[in-house]
N, C-alpha and C positions, 0 to 999 in steps of 0.2 A: 848619091846619095848616101847620107850616112846611114851604116848598118845600126839596127837594133837590136837590142838585147833582151830578149824574153824570159821572163821568170818561170820557174818550174809550173806555176797554177796555169799560166798562159799556155805553156807547151802540153800540159794536161789537157786543155781543152783544146786546144789545136790538131791534136793527135787521136785523143779517145784514150790513151793510154794513161794508166794509173801510175802514181810513184815510184812504186816496186816494181811493176814492170818497164819502164823509162831506166830504172838503176840496172835491172838484170839485164837489158838489151845492150848498157852500156859494157857491162861488165862482159858482155862476149861480144865486144865491137861491132854492134848491129845498128848502134843507133849513136847522134855525134854527142860528143863529149860537151860537158858545159864549161864555160870559162868563171875565173875566179875576177869575182866585179867589187870585191868587200873582203872584210877580215872573215865573215861567215858567211858570205853570200856569194852564190853561182848565180849564172843565166846563160842562156843558149844564144848563139848568131840567127836571127830570124831566115836568114837565105838557107843555113844549115836544115834548120827544121823543113821548112819548104821545100829545099832540095830532097830530102828524106819523104817527104807524103809525096814528092814526083814520082820518086823511085817506087814505092810500093804499089801508086796508082799504074803505073807502067807495067810492073810485074804482073798483076793482075788482070792487064788488059791482054798481056803475052799469052797467060793460061787460058784465057775464056773467062774469067771471073770480072762480073761488075760490080 
Protein backbone atom coordinates (compact mmCIF):
# COMPACT_ATOMS: atom_id res chain seq x y z
CA UNK A 1 0.00 0.00 0.00
CA UNK A 2 1.31 3.44 -0.91
CA UNK A 3 1.54 5.78 2.09
CA UNK A 4 -0.68 8.85 1.88
CA UNK A 5 0.53 12.31 2.72
CA UNK A 6 -1.93 14.51 4.59
CA UNK A 7 -1.93 18.30 4.40
CA UNK A 8 -2.32 20.37 7.57
CA UNK A 9 -6.05 20.99 7.18
CA UNK A 10 -6.72 17.26 7.04
CA UNK A 11 -4.45 16.63 10.04
CA UNK A 12 -6.38 19.28 11.97
CA UNK A 13 -9.67 17.59 11.05
CA UNK A 14 -8.37 14.12 11.96
CA UNK A 15 -6.92 15.12 15.33
CA UNK A 16 -9.19 17.97 16.39
CA UNK A 17 -6.10 20.09 17.05
CA UNK A 18 -5.55 23.64 15.86
CA UNK A 19 -2.61 24.70 13.72
CA UNK A 20 -0.85 26.37 16.65
CA UNK A 21 -1.42 23.37 18.89
CA UNK A 22 0.04 21.01 16.28
CA UNK A 23 3.18 23.09 15.90
CA UNK A 24 3.51 23.50 19.69
CA UNK A 25 3.37 19.71 20.10
CA UNK A 26 5.94 19.29 17.32
CA UNK A 27 8.27 21.73 19.09
CA UNK A 28 7.90 19.65 22.29
CA UNK A 29 8.52 16.47 20.24
CA UNK A 30 5.07 15.13 21.14
CA UNK A 31 3.62 15.04 17.62
CA UNK A 32 4.95 13.64 14.32
CA UNK A 33 7.06 16.03 12.26
CA UNK A 34 5.85 16.88 8.77
CA UNK A 35 7.87 16.08 5.68
CA UNK A 36 8.72 18.56 2.96
CA UNK A 37 6.69 17.89 -0.20
CA UNK A 38 7.44 21.06 -2.14
CA UNK A 39 9.27 24.36 -2.02
CA UNK A 40 6.74 25.78 0.44
CA UNK A 41 4.61 22.78 1.31
CA UNK A 42 4.70 20.13 4.00
CA UNK A 43 2.56 17.14 4.81
CA UNK A 44 2.31 14.36 7.34
CA UNK A 45 2.52 10.65 6.63
CA UNK A 46 -0.94 9.27 7.34
CA UNK A 47 0.30 6.26 9.30
CA UNK A 48 2.26 8.57 11.64
CA UNK A 49 -0.93 10.48 12.41
CA UNK A 50 -3.00 7.31 12.87
CA UNK A 51 -0.33 5.89 15.20
CA UNK A 52 -0.31 9.13 17.22
CA UNK A 53 -4.12 9.07 17.55
CA UNK A 54 -4.06 5.40 18.59
CA UNK A 55 -1.39 6.11 21.23
CA UNK A 56 -3.61 8.84 22.70
CA UNK A 57 -6.58 6.46 22.79
CA UNK A 58 -4.50 3.74 24.47
CA UNK A 59 -3.15 6.19 27.07
CA UNK A 60 -6.69 7.39 27.85
CA UNK A 61 -7.91 3.81 28.24
CA UNK A 62 -5.02 2.98 30.60
CA UNK A 63 -5.98 5.99 32.71
CA UNK A 64 -9.64 4.98 32.68
CA UNK A 65 -10.71 7.93 30.51
CA UNK A 66 -12.95 7.26 27.55
